[in-house]
Predicted model as a PDB file, atoms N, CA, C, CB and O in Angstrom, pLDDT in the B-factor column:
MODEL        1                                                                  
ATOM      1  N   MET A   1       2.243  -3.899   5.714  1.00 64.00           N  
ATOM      2  CA  MET A   1       1.761  -2.903   6.759  1.00 64.00           C  
ATOM      3  C   MET A   1       2.977  -2.147   7.256  1.00 64.00           C  
ATOM      4  CB  MET A   1       1.002  -3.625   8.001  1.00 64.00           C  
ATOM      5  O   MET A   1       4.085  -2.670   7.376  1.00 64.00           O  
ATOM      6  N   HIS A   2       2.703  -0.891   7.537  1.00 67.00           N  
ATOM      7  CA  HIS A   2       3.747   0.014   8.082  1.00 67.00           C  
ATOM      8  C   HIS A   2       3.128   0.984   8.980  1.00 67.00           C  
ATOM      9  CB  HIS A   2       4.510   0.747   6.989  1.00 67.00           C  
ATOM     10  O   HIS A   2       1.929   0.896   9.248  1.00 67.00           O  
ATOM     11  N   ASP A   3       3.914   1.959   9.491  1.00 66.00           N  
ATOM     12  CA  ASP A   3       3.413   2.899  10.478  1.00 66.00           C  
ATOM     13  C   ASP A   3       2.347   3.833   9.906  1.00 66.00           C  
ATOM     14  CB  ASP A   3       4.556   3.707  11.038  1.00 66.00           C  
ATOM     15  O   ASP A   3       1.549   4.386  10.664  1.00 66.00           O  
ATOM     16  N   GLY A   4       2.318   4.018   8.600  1.00 70.00           N  
ATOM     17  CA  GLY A   4       1.314   4.912   8.032  1.00 70.00           C  
ATOM     18  C   GLY A   4       0.130   4.221   7.458  1.00 70.00           C  
ATOM     19  O   GLY A   4      -0.726   4.868   6.856  1.00 70.00           O  
ATOM     20  N   GLY A   5       0.040   2.878   7.624  1.00 74.00           N  
ATOM     21  CA  GLY A   5      -1.092   2.138   7.100  1.00 74.00           C  
ATOM     22  C   GLY A   5      -0.637   0.905   6.400  1.00 74.00           C  
ATOM     23  O   GLY A   5       0.079   0.100   6.996  1.00 74.00           O  
ATOM     24  N   PHE A   6      -1.004   0.716   5.192  1.00 74.00           N  
ATOM     25  CA  PHE A   6      -0.500  -0.469   4.404  1.00 74.00           C  
ATOM     26  C   PHE A   6      -0.465  -0.127   2.954  1.00 74.00           C  
ATOM     27  CB  PHE A   6      -1.391  -1.738   4.615  1.00 74.00           C  
ATOM     28  O   PHE A   6      -1.086   0.833   2.497  1.00 74.00           O  
ATOM     29  N   THR A   7       0.281  -0.939   2.230  1.00 79.00           N  
ATOM     30  CA  THR A   7       0.531  -0.720   0.823  1.00 79.00           C  
ATOM     31  C   THR A   7      -0.187  -1.834   0.075  1.00 79.00           C  
ATOM     32  CB  THR A   7       2.069  -0.692   0.498  1.00 79.00           C  
ATOM     33  O   THR A   7      -0.109  -2.999   0.465  1.00 79.00           O  
ATOM     34  N   ILE A   8      -0.890  -1.477  -1.002  1.00 81.00           N  
ATOM     35  CA  ILE A   8      -1.472  -2.402  -1.910  1.00 81.00           C  
ATOM     36  C   ILE A   8      -0.689  -2.340  -3.247  1.00 81.00           C  
ATOM     37  CB  ILE A   8      -2.979  -2.095  -2.104  1.00 81.00           C  
ATOM     38  O   ILE A   8      -0.652  -1.303  -3.911  1.00 81.00           O  
ATOM     39  N   ASP A   9      -0.086  -3.444  -3.607  1.00 81.00           N  
ATOM     40  CA  ASP A   9       0.674  -3.503  -4.828  1.00 81.00           C  
ATOM     41  C   ASP A   9      -0.150  -4.282  -5.846  1.00 81.00           C  
ATOM     42  CB  ASP A   9       2.071  -4.151  -4.598  1.00 81.00           C  
ATOM     43  O   ASP A   9      -0.076  -5.510  -5.904  1.00 81.00           O  
ATOM     44  N   ALA A  10      -0.926  -3.574  -6.640  1.00 85.00           N  
ATOM     45  CA  ALA A  10      -1.880  -4.220  -7.545  1.00 85.00           C  
ATOM     46  C   ALA A  10      -2.169  -3.241  -8.677  1.00 85.00           C  
ATOM     47  CB  ALA A  10      -3.208  -4.640  -6.794  1.00 85.00           C  
ATOM     48  O   ALA A  10      -1.796  -2.069  -8.631  1.00 85.00           O  
ATOM     49  N   ASP A  11      -2.850  -3.767  -9.697  1.00 87.00           N  
ATOM     50  CA  ASP A  11      -3.296  -2.850 -10.794  1.00 87.00           C  
ATOM     51  C   ASP A  11      -4.454  -2.001 -10.261  1.00 87.00           C  
ATOM     52  CB  ASP A  11      -3.751  -3.667 -12.104  1.00 87.00           C  
ATOM     53  O   ASP A  11      -5.035  -2.280  -9.212  1.00 87.00           O  
ATOM     54  N   TRP A  12      -4.751  -0.995 -11.001  1.00 88.00           N  
ATOM     55  CA  TRP A  12      -5.685   0.061 -10.585  1.00 88.00           C  
ATOM     56  C   TRP A  12      -7.036  -0.575 -10.126  1.00 88.00           C  
ATOM     57  CB  TRP A  12      -5.922   1.083 -11.776  1.00 88.00           C  
ATOM     58  O   TRP A  12      -7.530  -0.305  -9.031  1.00 88.00           O  
ATOM     59  N   GLN A  13      -7.614  -1.446 -11.031  1.00 94.00           N  
ATOM     60  CA  GLN A  13      -8.933  -1.991 -10.731  1.00 94.00           C  
ATOM     61  C   GLN A  13      -8.920  -2.909  -9.485  1.00 94.00           C  
ATOM     62  CB  GLN A  13      -9.454  -2.765 -11.942  1.00 94.00           C  
ATOM     63  O   GLN A  13      -9.846  -2.857  -8.676  1.00 94.00           O  
ATOM     64  N   ALA A  14      -7.901  -3.724  -9.336  1.00 93.00           N  
ATOM     65  CA  ALA A  14      -7.801  -4.629  -8.206  1.00 93.00           C  
ATOM     66  C   ALA A  14      -7.646  -3.838  -6.905  1.00 93.00           C  
ATOM     67  CB  ALA A  14      -6.621  -5.598  -8.395  1.00 93.00           C  
ATOM     68  O   ALA A  14      -8.224  -4.195  -5.879  1.00 93.00           O  
ATOM     69  N   ALA A  15      -6.865  -2.772  -6.961  1.00 90.00           N  
ATOM     70  CA  ALA A  15      -6.662  -1.920  -5.749  1.00 90.00           C  
ATOM     71  C   ALA A  15      -7.923  -1.268  -5.294  1.00 90.00           C  
ATOM     72  CB  ALA A  15      -5.632  -0.844  -6.011  1.00 90.00           C  
ATOM     73  O   ALA A  15      -8.260  -1.319  -4.111  1.00 90.00           O  
ATOM     74  N   THR A  16      -8.651  -0.637  -6.233  1.00 92.00           N  
ATOM     75  CA  THR A  16      -9.875   0.087  -5.894  1.00 92.00           C  
ATOM     76  C   THR A  16     -10.994  -0.905  -5.470  1.00 92.00           C  
ATOM     77  CB  THR A  16     -10.340   0.953  -7.111  1.00 92.00           C  
ATOM     78  O   THR A  16     -11.808  -0.601  -4.597  1.00 92.00           O  
ATOM     79  N   ASP A  17     -11.010  -2.110  -6.119  1.00 95.00           N  
ATOM     80  CA  ASP A  17     -11.961  -3.165  -5.714  1.00 95.00           C  
ATOM     81  C   ASP A  17     -11.707  -3.564  -4.309  1.00 95.00           C  
ATOM     82  CB  ASP A  17     -11.868  -4.386  -6.621  1.00 95.00           C  
ATOM     83  O   ASP A  17     -12.652  -3.721  -3.536  1.00 95.00           O  
ATOM     84  N   LEU A  18     -10.438  -3.740  -3.931  1.00 93.00           N  
ATOM     85  CA  LEU A  18     -10.054  -4.139  -2.562  1.00 93.00           C  
ATOM     86  C   LEU A  18     -10.541  -3.071  -1.531  1.00 93.00           C  
ATOM     87  CB  LEU A  18      -8.481  -4.324  -2.467  1.00 93.00           C  
ATOM     88  O   LEU A  18     -11.145  -3.374  -0.503  1.00 93.00           O  
ATOM     89  N   ILE A  19     -10.241  -1.860  -1.878  1.00 93.00           N  
ATOM     90  CA  ILE A  19     -10.640  -0.785  -0.922  1.00 93.00           C  
ATOM     91  C   ILE A  19     -12.133  -0.789  -0.712  1.00 93.00           C  
ATOM     92  CB  ILE A  19     -10.193   0.611  -1.428  1.00 93.00           C  
ATOM     93  O   ILE A  19     -12.604  -0.668   0.419  1.00 93.00           O  
ATOM     94  N   GLY A  20     -12.889  -0.929  -1.794  1.00 96.00           N  
ATOM     95  CA  GLY A  20     -14.316  -0.988  -1.693  1.00 96.00           C  
ATOM     96  C   GLY A  20     -14.787  -2.208  -0.836  1.00 96.00           C  
ATOM     97  O   GLY A  20     -15.683  -2.096   0.001  1.00 96.00           O  
ATOM     98  N   LEU A  21     -14.152  -3.344  -1.083  1.00 97.00           N  
ATOM     99  CA  LEU A  21     -14.460  -4.558  -0.302  1.00 97.00           C  
ATOM    100  C   LEU A  21     -14.205  -4.329   1.217  1.00 97.00           C  
ATOM    101  CB  LEU A  21     -13.594  -5.760  -0.819  1.00 97.00           C  
ATOM    102  O   LEU A  21     -15.043  -4.654   2.058  1.00 97.00           O  
ATOM    103  N   LEU A  22     -13.030  -3.763   1.528  1.00 94.00           N  
ATOM    104  CA  LEU A  22     -12.742  -3.498   2.915  1.00 94.00           C  
ATOM    105  C   LEU A  22     -13.768  -2.570   3.578  1.00 94.00           C  
ATOM    106  CB  LEU A  22     -11.376  -2.908   3.031  1.00 94.00           C  
ATOM    107  O   LEU A  22     -14.146  -2.787   4.729  1.00 94.00           O  
ATOM    108  N   HIS A  23     -14.201  -1.576   2.882  1.00 97.00           N  
ATOM    109  CA  HIS A  23     -15.220  -0.668   3.406  1.00 97.00           C  
ATOM    110  C   HIS A  23     -16.518  -1.440   3.635  1.00 97.00           C  
ATOM    111  CB  HIS A  23     -15.455   0.527   2.434  1.00 97.00           C  
ATOM    112  O   HIS A  23     -17.152  -1.294   4.681  1.00 97.00           O  
ATOM    113  N   GLN A  24     -16.919  -2.270   2.651  1.00 98.00           N  
ATOM    114  CA  GLN A  24     -18.145  -3.000   2.786  1.00 98.00           C  
ATOM    115  C   GLN A  24     -18.129  -3.968   3.978  1.00 98.00           C  
ATOM    116  CB  GLN A  24     -18.418  -3.745   1.520  1.00 98.00           C  
ATOM    117  O   GLN A  24     -19.104  -4.085   4.720  1.00 98.00           O  
ATOM    118  N   ARG A  25     -16.979  -4.663   4.138  1.00 98.00           N  
ATOM    119  CA  ARG A  25     -16.851  -5.609   5.278  1.00 98.00           C  
ATOM    120  C   ARG A  25     -17.009  -4.860   6.630  1.00 98.00           C  
ATOM    121  CB  ARG A  25     -15.450  -6.347   5.225  1.00 98.00           C  
ATOM    122  O   ARG A  25     -17.674  -5.345   7.544  1.00 98.00           O  
ATOM    123  N   LEU A  26     -16.410  -3.727   6.723  1.00 97.00           N  
ATOM    124  CA  LEU A  26     -16.550  -2.957   7.965  1.00 97.00           C  
ATOM    125  C   LEU A  26     -17.951  -2.512   8.161  1.00 97.00           C  
ATOM    126  CB  LEU A  26     -15.637  -1.761   7.972  1.00 97.00           C  
ATOM    127  O   LEU A  26     -18.441  -2.566   9.290  1.00 97.00           O  
ATOM    128  N   HIS A  27     -18.648  -2.068   7.129  1.00 98.00           N  
ATOM    129  CA  HIS A  27     -20.078  -1.720   7.267  1.00 98.00           C  
ATOM    130  C   HIS A  27     -20.917  -2.942   7.641  1.00 98.00           C  
ATOM    131  CB  HIS A  27     -20.610  -1.106   5.955  1.00 98.00           C  
ATOM    132  O   HIS A  27     -21.828  -2.865   8.465  1.00 98.00           O  
ATOM    133  N   ASP A  28     -20.585  -4.067   7.015  1.00 98.00           N  
ATOM    134  CA  ASP A  28     -21.304  -5.319   7.365  1.00 98.00           C  
ATOM    135  C   ASP A  28     -21.044  -5.724   8.828  1.00 98.00           C  
ATOM    136  CB  ASP A  28     -20.867  -6.478   6.413  1.00 98.00           C  
ATOM    137  O   ASP A  28     -21.875  -6.393   9.443  1.00 98.00           O  
ATOM    138  N   ALA A  29     -19.893  -5.318   9.380  1.00 98.00           N  
ATOM    139  CA  ALA A  29     -19.587  -5.621  10.770  1.00 98.00           C  
ATOM    140  C   ALA A  29     -20.224  -4.690  11.751  1.00 98.00           C  
ATOM    141  CB  ALA A  29     -18.141  -5.607  10.974  1.00 98.00           C  
ATOM    142  O   ALA A  29     -20.103  -4.869  12.963  1.00 98.00           O  
ATOM    143  N   GLY A  30     -20.928  -3.657  11.219  1.00 98.00           N  
ATOM    144  CA  GLY A  30     -21.690  -2.757  12.061  1.00 98.00           C  
ATOM    145  C   GLY A  30     -21.149  -1.334  12.189  1.00 98.00           C  
ATOM    146  O   GLY A  30     -21.732  -0.500  12.882  1.00 98.00           O  
ATOM    147  N   PHE A  31     -20.026  -1.064  11.514  1.00 98.00           N  
ATOM    148  CA  PHE A  31     -19.492   0.295  11.522  1.00 98.00           C  
ATOM    149  C   PHE A  31     -20.366   1.155  10.579  1.00 98.00           C  
ATOM    150  CB  PHE A  31     -17.965   0.312  11.078  1.00 98.00           C  
ATOM    151  O   PHE A  31     -20.562   0.820   9.411  1.00 98.00           O  
ATOM    152  N   GLU A  32     -20.883   2.278  11.130  1.00 98.00           N  
ATOM    153  CA  GLU A  32     -21.742   3.135  10.322  1.00 98.00           C  
ATOM    154  C   GLU A  32     -20.948   4.032   9.359  1.00 98.00           C  
ATOM    155  CB  GLU A  32     -22.600   3.993  11.229  1.00 98.00           C  
ATOM    156  O   GLU A  32     -21.406   4.330   8.256  1.00 98.00           O  
ATOM    157  N   ARG A  33     -19.743   4.458   9.795  1.00 97.00           N  
ATOM    158  CA  ARG A  33     -18.931   5.302   8.982  1.00 97.00           C  
ATOM    159  C   ARG A  33     -17.533   4.745   8.891  1.00 97.00           C  
ATOM    160  CB  ARG A  33     -18.916   6.701   9.520  1.00 97.00           C  
ATOM    161  O   ARG A  33     -16.955   4.318   9.891  1.00 97.00           O  
ATOM    162  N   VAL A  34     -16.989   4.749   7.684  1.00 96.00           N  
ATOM    163  CA  VAL A  34     -15.640   4.272   7.429  1.00 96.00           C  
ATOM    164  C   VAL A  34     -14.944   5.316   6.573  1.00 96.00           C  
ATOM    165  CB  VAL A  34     -15.644   2.867   6.732  1.00 96.00           C  
ATOM    166  O   VAL A  34     -15.505   5.798   5.590  1.00 96.00           O  
ATOM    167  N   HIS A  35     -13.732   5.659   6.945  1.00 94.00           N  
ATOM    168  CA  HIS A  35     -13.001   6.713   6.224  1.00 94.00           C  
ATOM    169  C   HIS A  35     -11.620   6.164   5.843  1.00 94.00           C  
ATOM    170  CB  HIS A  35     -12.867   8.026   7.104  1.00 94.00           C  
ATOM    171  O   HIS A  35     -10.907   5.595   6.670  1.00 94.00           O  
ATOM    172  N   SER A  36     -11.277   6.347   4.601  1.00 91.00           N  
ATOM    173  CA  SER A  36      -9.977   5.915   4.105  1.00 91.00           C  
ATOM    174  C   SER A  36      -9.242   7.106   3.497  1.00 91.00           C  
ATOM    175  CB  SER A  36     -10.133   4.778   3.064  1.00 91.00           C  
ATOM    176  O   SER A  36      -9.824   7.864   2.721  1.00 91.00           O  
ATOM    177  N   ASP A  37      -8.032   7.266   3.828  1.00 89.00           N  
ATOM    178  CA  ASP A  37      -7.124   8.244   3.202  1.00 89.00           C  
ATOM    179  C   ASP A  37      -6.292   7.458   2.204  1.00 89.00           C  
ATOM    180  CB  ASP A  37      -6.202   9.000   4.276  1.00 89.00           C  
ATOM    181  O   ASP A  37      -5.579   6.526   2.578  1.00 89.00           O  
ATOM    182  N   ILE A  38      -6.379   7.817   0.993  1.00 89.00           N  
ATOM    183  CA  ILE A  38      -5.709   7.062  -0.034  1.00 89.00           C  
ATOM    184  C   ILE A  38      -4.717   7.921  -0.807  1.00 89.00           C  
ATOM    185  CB  ILE A  38      -6.719   6.460  -0.972  1.00 89.00           C  
ATOM    186  O   ILE A  38      -5.043   8.988  -1.329  1.00 89.00           O  
ATOM    187  N   ARG A  39      -3.469   7.396  -0.856  1.00 86.00           N  
ATOM    188  CA  ARG A  39      -2.462   8.076  -1.672  1.00 86.00           C  
ATOM    189  C   ARG A  39      -2.024   7.095  -2.756  1.00 86.00           C  
ATOM    190  CB  ARG A  39      -1.231   8.564  -0.800  1.00 86.00           C  
ATOM    191  O   ARG A  39      -1.584   5.981  -2.470  1.00 86.00           O  
ATOM    192  N   ILE A  40      -2.154   7.538  -4.013  1.00 84.00           N  
ATOM    193  CA  ILE A  40      -1.874   6.664  -5.107  1.00 84.00           C  
ATOM    194  C   ILE A  40      -0.676   7.196  -5.888  1.00 84.00           C  
ATOM    195  CB  ILE A  40      -3.101   6.515  -6.002  1.00 84.00           C  
ATOM    196  O   ILE A  40      -0.647   8.365  -6.274  1.00 84.00           O  
ATOM    197  N   GLY A  41       0.290   6.350  -6.115  1.00 81.00           N  
ATOM    198  CA  GLY A  41       1.470   6.753  -6.874  1.00 81.00           C  
ATOM    199  C   GLY A  41       1.678   5.773  -8.045  1.00 81.00           C  
ATOM    200  O   GLY A  41       1.606   4.556  -7.877  1.00 81.00           O  
ATOM    201  N   THR A  42       1.934   6.333  -9.217  1.00 82.00           N  
ATOM    202  CA  THR A  42       2.197   5.554 -10.378  1.00 82.00           C  
ATOM    203  C   THR A  42       3.494   6.130 -11.016  1.00 82.00           C  
ATOM    204  CB  THR A  42       0.966   5.579 -11.370  1.00 82.00           C  
ATOM    205  O   THR A  42       3.853   7.287 -10.796  1.00 82.00           O  
ATOM    206  N   ARG A  43       4.171   5.283 -11.805  1.00 83.00           N  
ATOM    207  CA  ARG A  43       5.344   5.769 -12.501  1.00 83.00           C  
ATOM    208  C   ARG A  43       5.460   4.997 -13.793  1.00 83.00           C  
ATOM    209  CB  ARG A  43       6.627   5.627 -11.637  1.00 83.00           C  
ATOM    210  O   ARG A  43       5.068   3.836 -13.914  1.00 83.00           O  
ATOM    211  N   THR A  44       6.045   5.741 -14.791  1.00 90.00           N  
ATOM    212  CA  THR A  44       6.267   5.076 -16.126  1.00 90.00           C  
ATOM    213  C   THR A  44       7.739   5.094 -16.487  1.00 90.00           C  
ATOM    214  CB  THR A  44       5.443   5.788 -17.262  1.00 90.00           C  
ATOM    215  O   THR A  44       8.132   4.548 -17.518  1.00 90.00           O  
ATOM    216  N   ASP A  45       8.565   5.723 -15.641  1.00 94.00           N  
ATOM    217  CA  ASP A  45      10.004   5.872 -16.020  1.00 94.00           C  
ATOM    218  C   ASP A  45      10.826   4.608 -15.795  1.00 94.00           C  
ATOM    219  CB  ASP A  45      10.636   7.011 -15.226  1.00 94.00           C  
ATOM    220  O   ASP A  45      11.886   4.443 -16.398  1.00 94.00           O  
ATOM    221  N   LYS A  46      10.334   3.693 -14.912  1.00 89.00           N  
ATOM    222  CA  LYS A  46      11.051   2.453 -14.718  1.00 89.00           C  
ATOM    223  C   LYS A  46      10.128   1.440 -14.028  1.00 89.00           C  
ATOM    224  CB  LYS A  46      12.340   2.689 -13.890  1.00 89.00           C  
ATOM    225  O   LYS A  46       9.156   1.805 -13.366  1.00 89.00           O  
ATOM    226  N   ALA A  47      10.458   0.185 -14.201  1.00 87.00           N  
ATOM    227  CA  ALA A  47       9.686  -0.883 -13.540  1.00 87.00           C  
ATOM    228  C   ALA A  47      10.300  -1.095 -12.172  1.00 87.00           C  
ATOM    229  CB  ALA A  47       9.686  -2.227 -14.382  1.00 87.00           C  
ATOM    230  O   ALA A  47      11.515  -1.225 -12.020  1.00 87.00           O  
ATOM    231  N   GLN A  48       9.393  -1.127 -11.150  1.00 84.00           N  
ATOM    232  CA  GLN A  48       9.863  -1.296  -9.790  1.00 84.00           C  
ATOM    233  C   GLN A  48       8.825  -2.063  -9.033  1.00 84.00           C  
ATOM    234  CB  GLN A  48      10.157   0.053  -9.115  1.00 84.00           C  
ATOM    235  O   GLN A  48       7.643  -1.720  -9.061  1.00 84.00           O  
ATOM    236  N   THR A  49       9.269  -3.139  -8.330  1.00 85.00           N  
ATOM    237  CA  THR A  49       8.323  -3.906  -7.524  1.00 85.00           C  
ATOM    238  C   THR A  49       8.436  -3.564  -6.080  1.00 85.00           C  
ATOM    239  CB  THR A  49       8.531  -5.377  -7.707  1.00 85.00           C  
ATOM    240  O   THR A  49       9.379  -2.879  -5.683  1.00 85.00           O  
ATOM    241  N   MET A  50       7.495  -4.019  -5.262  1.00 82.00           N  
ATOM    242  CA  MET A  50       7.600  -3.811  -3.841  1.00 82.00           C  
ATOM    243  C   MET A  50       8.866  -4.440  -3.301  1.00 82.00           C  
ATOM    244  CB  MET A  50       6.388  -4.368  -3.134  1.00 82.00           C  
ATOM    245  O   MET A  50       9.524  -3.882  -2.423  1.00 82.00           O  
ATOM    246  N   GLN A  51       9.217  -5.651  -3.853  1.00 88.00           N  
ATOM    247  CA  GLN A  51      10.436  -6.324  -3.392  1.00 88.00           C  
ATOM    248  C   GLN A  51      11.672  -5.497  -3.676  1.00 88.00           C  
ATOM    249  CB  GLN A  51      10.571  -7.685  -4.049  1.00 88.00           C  
ATOM    250  O   GLN A  51      12.625  -5.532  -2.898  1.00 88.00           O  
ATOM    251  N   ASP A  52      11.678  -4.756  -4.767  1.00 87.00           N  
ATOM    252  CA  ASP A  52      12.831  -3.842  -5.015  1.00 87.00           C  
ATOM    253  C   ASP A  52      12.970  -2.819  -3.908  1.00 87.00           C  
ATOM    254  CB  ASP A  52      12.673  -3.113  -6.369  1.00 87.00           C  
ATOM    255  O   ASP A  52      14.078  -2.508  -3.472  1.00 87.00           O  
ATOM    256  N   LYS A  53      11.859  -2.305  -3.461  1.00 83.00           N  
ATOM    257  CA  LYS A  53      11.885  -1.319  -2.399  1.00 83.00           C  
ATOM    258  C   LYS A  53      12.367  -1.956  -1.063  1.00 83.00           C  
ATOM    259  CB  LYS A  53      10.478  -0.693  -2.231  1.00 83.00           C  
ATOM    260  O   LYS A  53      13.177  -1.358  -0.354  1.00 83.00           O  
ATOM    261  N   VAL A  54      11.883  -3.126  -0.739  1.00 86.00           N  
ATOM    262  CA  VAL A  54      12.328  -3.816   0.424  1.00 86.00           C  
ATOM    263  C   VAL A  54      13.842  -4.113   0.348  1.00 86.00           C  
ATOM    264  CB  VAL A  54      11.530  -5.094   0.594  1.00 86.00           C  
ATOM    265  O   VAL A  54      14.555  -3.944   1.337  1.00 86.00           O  
ATOM    266  N   ASP A  55      14.314  -4.543  -0.794  1.00 89.00           N  
ATOM    267  CA  ASP A  55      15.708  -4.828  -0.964  1.00 89.00           C  
ATOM    268  C   ASP A  55      16.569  -3.579  -0.703  1.00 89.00           C  
ATOM    269  CB  ASP A  55      15.954  -5.367  -2.359  1.00 89.00           C  
ATOM    270  O   ASP A  55      17.608  -3.666  -0.047  1.00 89.00           O  
ATOM    271  N   THR A  56      16.134  -2.418  -1.220  1.00 87.00           N  
ATOM    272  CA  THR A  56      16.850  -1.176  -1.070  1.00 87.00           C  
ATOM    273  C   THR A  56      16.967  -0.819   0.399  1.00 87.00           C  
ATOM    274  CB  THR A  56      16.161  -0.061  -1.845  1.00 87.00           C  
ATOM    275  O   THR A  56      18.047  -0.439   0.852  1.00 87.00           O  
ATOM    276  N   VAL A  57      15.896  -0.929   1.148  1.00 85.00           N  
ATOM    277  CA  VAL A  57      15.884  -0.617   2.562  1.00 85.00           C  
ATOM    278  C   VAL A  57      16.810  -1.560   3.333  1.00 85.00           C  
ATOM    279  CB  VAL A  57      14.460  -0.699   3.109  1.00 85.00           C  
ATOM    280  O   VAL A  57      17.547  -1.119   4.215  1.00 85.00           O  
ATOM    281  N   GLU A  58      16.775  -2.849   3.007  1.00 90.00           N  
ATOM    282  CA  GLU A  58      17.621  -3.818   3.668  1.00 90.00           C  
ATOM    283  C   GLU A  58      19.113  -3.560   3.366  1.00 90.00           C  
ATOM    284  CB  GLU A  58      17.223  -5.231   3.236  1.00 90.00           C  
ATOM    285  O   GLU A  58      19.961  -3.769   4.234  1.00 90.00           O  
ATOM    286  N   ARG A  59      19.435  -3.107   2.137  1.00 90.00           N  
ATOM    287  CA  ARG A  59      20.814  -2.778   1.824  1.00 90.00           C  
ATOM    288  C   ARG A  59      21.282  -1.570   2.641  1.00 90.00           C  
ATOM    289  CB  ARG A  59      20.967  -2.502   0.323  1.00 90.00           C  
ATOM    290  O   ARG A  59      22.403  -1.546   3.149  1.00 90.00           O  
ATOM    291  N   GLN A  60      20.423  -0.592   2.754  1.00 89.00           N  
ATOM    292  CA  GLN A  60      20.736   0.609   3.484  1.00 89.00           C  
ATOM    293  C   GLN A  60      20.917   0.332   4.973  1.00 89.00           C  
ATOM    294  CB  GLN A  60      19.656   1.637   3.270  1.00 89.00           C  
ATOM    295  O   GLN A  60      21.784   0.928   5.612  1.00 89.00           O  
ATOM    296  N   LEU A  61      20.114  -0.558   5.525  1.00 89.00           N  
ATOM    297  CA  LEU A  61      20.248  -0.922   6.928  1.00 89.00           C  
ATOM    298  C   LEU A  61      21.510  -1.739   7.169  1.00 89.00           C  
ATOM    299  CB  LEU A  61      19.025  -1.699   7.391  1.00 89.00           C  
ATOM    300  O   LEU A  61      22.101  -1.619   8.243  1.00 89.00           O  
ATOM    301  N   ALA A  62      21.944  -2.551   6.238  1.00 90.00           N  
ATOM    302  CA  ALA A  62      23.112  -3.338   6.404  1.00 90.00           C  
ATOM    303  C   ALA A  62      24.401  -2.512   6.299  1.00 90.00           C  
ATOM    304  CB  ALA A  62      23.110  -4.427   5.402  1.00 90.00           C  
ATOM    305  O   ALA A  62      25.406  -2.849   6.926  1.00 90.00           O  
ATOM    306  N   PHE A  63      24.373  -1.455   5.527  1.00 84.00           N  
ATOM    307  CA  PHE A  63      25.561  -0.550   5.353  1.00 84.00           C  
ATOM    308  C   PHE A  63      25.171   0.909   5.520  1.00 84.00           C  
ATOM    309  CB  PHE A  63      26.210  -0.748   3.948  1.00 84.00           C  
ATOM    310  O   PHE A  63      25.153   1.651   4.539  1.00 84.00           O  
ATOM    311  N   PRO A  64      24.864   1.332   6.712  1.00 73.00           N  
ATOM    312  CA  PRO A  64      24.470   2.705   6.908  1.00 73.00           C  
ATOM    313  C   PRO A  64      25.582   3.658   6.560  1.00 73.00           C  
ATOM    314  CB  PRO A  64      24.034   2.923   8.316  1.00 73.00           C  
ATOM    315  O   PRO A  64      26.751   3.391   6.837  1.00 73.00           O  
ATOM    316  N   GLU A  65      25.216   4.784   5.946  1.00 71.00           N  
ATOM    317  CA  GLU A  65      26.183   5.820   5.614  1.00 71.00           C  
ATOM    318  C   GLU A  65      26.816   6.391   6.855  1.00 71.00           C  
ATOM    319  CB  GLU A  65      25.530   6.921   4.814  1.00 71.00           C  
ATOM    320  O   GLU A  65      26.148   6.560   7.875  1.00 71.00           O  
ATOM    321  N   GLN A  66      28.128   6.698   6.780  1.00 55.00           N  
ATOM    322  CA  GLN A  66      28.832   7.219   7.959  1.00 55.00           C  
ATOM    323  C   GLN A  66      28.633   8.703   8.077  1.00 55.00           C  
ATOM    324  CB  GLN A  66      30.324   6.898   7.897  1.00 55.00           C  
ATOM    325  O   GLN A  66      29.149   9.323   9.006  1.00 55.00           O  
TER     326      GLN A  66                                                      
ENDMDL                                                                          
END                                                                             
């Protein structure tokens, strides 16, 4: 989770299935309308995990540029 929402790190089918499940659960809870803004990014130039991104941020916080 972050200030803009949350990140799903999964393959295409698992991610879209989860989004659908979340919508259905909200409808089942009584919400008549549910809206999701979805931004999807993929890359083929290098392998990168969510942990790689966290590690990069932690390194930058530990040694901020002057």
